N, C-alpha and C positions, 0 to 999 in steps of 0.2 A: 366393803366393810365386813361384809359376811364371809367369803373368800379368809378374809384374812381370821376372822374367830373360827372358822373350821380348820385353818392348820392352827392354831392355835391350842384346838381342842384335842389335833393327833397328836401332837406335843405332850399336853396334858396327859392323855393315855396312855401314850408311852412310859411317860415318866411311873403312871402307877400299874402299870403292867411290870415295868422293871422292878418296881418294889415288892408286886406280887410274886415274882418267881425269886427273889433272894430272901423273902421272908416267910414264903410257906411252899417253895415247891421244892429249892436245893436242899432247905435241912431237909428234908421226909425222904429222901430215897423214891421216888416213882417216877416215871415220865407222863407227862402231861400231853393231852390229843394232838394229832397235827405233826408237821414235820418240828416242830420244836421239842415235841418229845423223842424225838429219833438226836437231835441235838444234842438235849438232855442225857441221854443215856453214851452219847461219844464222849461228853464232860466227864461222865462217869467212870468212866470204861478206859479213856486216853489223857482225862484232863485237858482235853481242847474245849478251850470255852465256846459256851452256846453263842456268845457276843460276837463272835466271829465268823463261827459254822456260820449263822444266821444271815447273814451282810453277803460272806461269799454268795451263797445260795440263790437272796431273794434281789440281788442287781441284777443280775441276767434273767432272773424271771420277772419282773418289773419290768425289765425293756422290751421282751415278748411281749406281756400283756398290755404295755402300751400302744403297739402296733397292731395287735391284733384285737384286744379287747376293748379297751375306751382310755382316754389320754388322762382326764382326772382321777380315773380309780387308781392306777397303776402310779402317778407319780404322789396320791396322797398316802397310799401302802406303802409307797416305796420311802416316804419322810416317814412314814410309823417305824417300820422296820429299821432305819439306819437311826433314829432317835433313840427306840427302845435300845440293839445293840451300845449305844453310846451311855445310854442310862448305866447299863450293867457292866460295861469299864469302869465308870465312873464308882460304881459301889464296891469295886474290888479296892479301893484304896480309902474306902468308908469302913468302919465297924461297927455294923449293924445287927452284933449279936444279941443284942441286949432286946430286941425288939423280932429275933425268927422266933416261931413256934416251929416246936419238934414236936412229933405224937407221941410225947409221954404218957401222956392221959390218956388220950384217945388216935389212934390211927386215922379215922376218918375228918377228924376237926382240919386240920392240915389240907388235904385234897379237896375240902367241902369249901373251904373259906376262898381258897384258890378259884374253885371254876365257879362259884360267886360272883367274885371280881373279873374273870375272862366273861361271864356272859353277862356281866351288866356292862363292862366298856364295849364291846361287840357288837351292844344294839344301839350305840353311840356311834360307833365306828361305820353300822350301818346306816343309818340314820347321816353322815354325812361322804357318806360315797366313797367308802374306803372298808379295808379289811387289814388280819394279821399276816397278811403275804403266805409264804408258805404252800400249805394244803391247798387255801382257797385260790392260789394263784393257780397251782395246779389243775383243779375242778374244772375251775371257771374255762382254762385253755381246752381239757377233755369234752367239755358239755360243747365249748365252739366248736369243735372238730366233729363232734356226733351227739347234735341236740338233743338225739331221742335217750340219751342216759342220764337220768337223775342227777341235778348236782350232788343234791344232799346224800346220795344213794356212793356217790364218790368220794364225798368225807367219812362216810360213815365208813367205807370198805377201807381206807387209811387209817383210820382212828383204832379200827379193830387189828390192823398190821401192828400197829404202836403196842398195842394194849398185848398182844401176845409175843413180841419181839422181847417188852421187860419183863417176861417171866426168865427170860436165860440172861438177861441184861444183870439183874438182882439177885444174882447167887439162887436160881433154878424156886424160886418160890411164886406163891400163888396170891401173894399179899399183893404186890407192885402194879400185878394185874387189877386186881380190884381195886386199888385206890386211883387206876387211873380212867378205872370205870366211873369210880363215883365222882370223878373231876368230870367229866365229859356228862356224867347225868346233870351235874349242877349247873355247867356251862352253857348247854342246849337248852336244860327247863327255863333258867331266868332269862335268857338273849329270846326264846320264843315266845313266853308269857311276856315281856316288855312288849316284841311287835306287836304281839295282840290284842294288848290292850290299847296301841295307841293307835292300829288301825283298824279297831272292830266297832259296830257300833250295834243301833237298837233299831228294829224296822216295827212302827206301831202300825196298828190298822184300828180305827174307829170306827163304829157303826153310830148313826146319830140322824135325827130328824131336824138337826140344826147346824146341817154343814156349814153355812156360811158363818154363823156365828163362831163356831169351835173353828174352823180355816183359820178365821182373820186373828183369833186368840193367841193359834200357833202363830202363825205369821211374825205378831207383834210381841210376843213376849219371850218365845224360843227362836226366833230367827232361823227357822227351817222352811222348806217350803212345803206345799202341802198338794198332792194329788186327790181328785175326787174320781171314785167310780161308783156308778150307777149298779143297783142289784134288788132281787126280789126277795122280801121276805117268805120262805118256802111254807111258815106255821100259818101267819096272819095273812099272807099274799099283796102286803103291802111294798110300793117301793119305798127302798132303800138308799142312803150315801153312805159309802166306804170310805173313808180319807184316808191315805194311805202317807206316813212319813217316815223320814228318817232321822233319828238324835242322836246324838252324845249320849255314853252311858249316865255320865254326871248329870243329866239331864231329865230322867226318868220320875224321879219324884214329883219336880213340878210339872211335867206332862199329865199324870195321874191326879193330883190336884184338880188342874183345871178341866180338864175331862170331866172328873164329877161333879162340876157345876152344873152341865147340862141333863137334867133329868130323862131317860131313856136310853143314855147313851153306853156305851160299851166297847171295850179298848183289849186286843191283843196282843201279844209283845213277843218278838221273835228276835235272837244273835244275828247278827250281819258279821262274818268272818273279815270281809273287806270292801270297803267303800271308794271306788276309782268315781273322777269326773268334778263336777260343780256343787262339792259338798263339804262345808265349812264344820272345822272343827273347833269348836268353844271351849271355854275354861266352865270353869262352875259358877262363872257370874253372868254367864253369855256372851263374853266378850271375844273377840277373836282369837287365837290359840299364836301367841308370834313365834316366827321361825326366826332364829339369830344366827343361824346358817346357813351355809349354802350344801345342797345336795350333794353337789358333783357331778349333773348331768352334762355339764358344758367345759 
């Protein structure tokens, strides 16, 4: 069932991204990031549709990735690429001009909207173990061949090439270059922020004279484990207990109220970028976060 939901999400994202290109990218004469940016410039110059060039290149790349990197990743990404191209072909026969946004008021809005949609969808593609194909396929293969090369540096380098090339394609103007940069900025920012929000947590260190009571309270009410560390207060020379726990960001108010009940206790909080291992992702009501899709690891 989770795999079915995952492939359903891939199809839904491909539809959203096809609409994104049709409504915000194509009408505004700029090339988005990645290989699709190159395909968009080819479409602009030669009138050879992005929908066809995307399929022509992504199918062989997906086959290589299937055997070299990971089968589920390649299959899901290929389904996206084929569906994305299929929806673009379909939209050639549907008049969407009433919904298209052309940069008559502000040249920034079209690329900004397109970038935000791309970043939002890219986050969920990452969660289900897939990608947009193209540039990410190439970056994965290069990284596999040479692991010392940073994956994101490869993507950045390819995006820079696209941005510079757009200067020559769109009539030797600097504006398409800037629009490509704006698109890339919003796309990466939205995706990175959503990834960070999901994977980050808070590390709380509580100094208290009542470690058993505080620890039990945290276990029962916040449903997270607690580690007790014994230390000595340098000012008083008295033995103290430090309770260390990792909590979800939504639980910080509840923990502050909990600790404030115990006289003489205080707490420090620091951000944790990522938590791996036996850590529960809980909702604001302290119930386990439901994962309805398959992450595509098998």
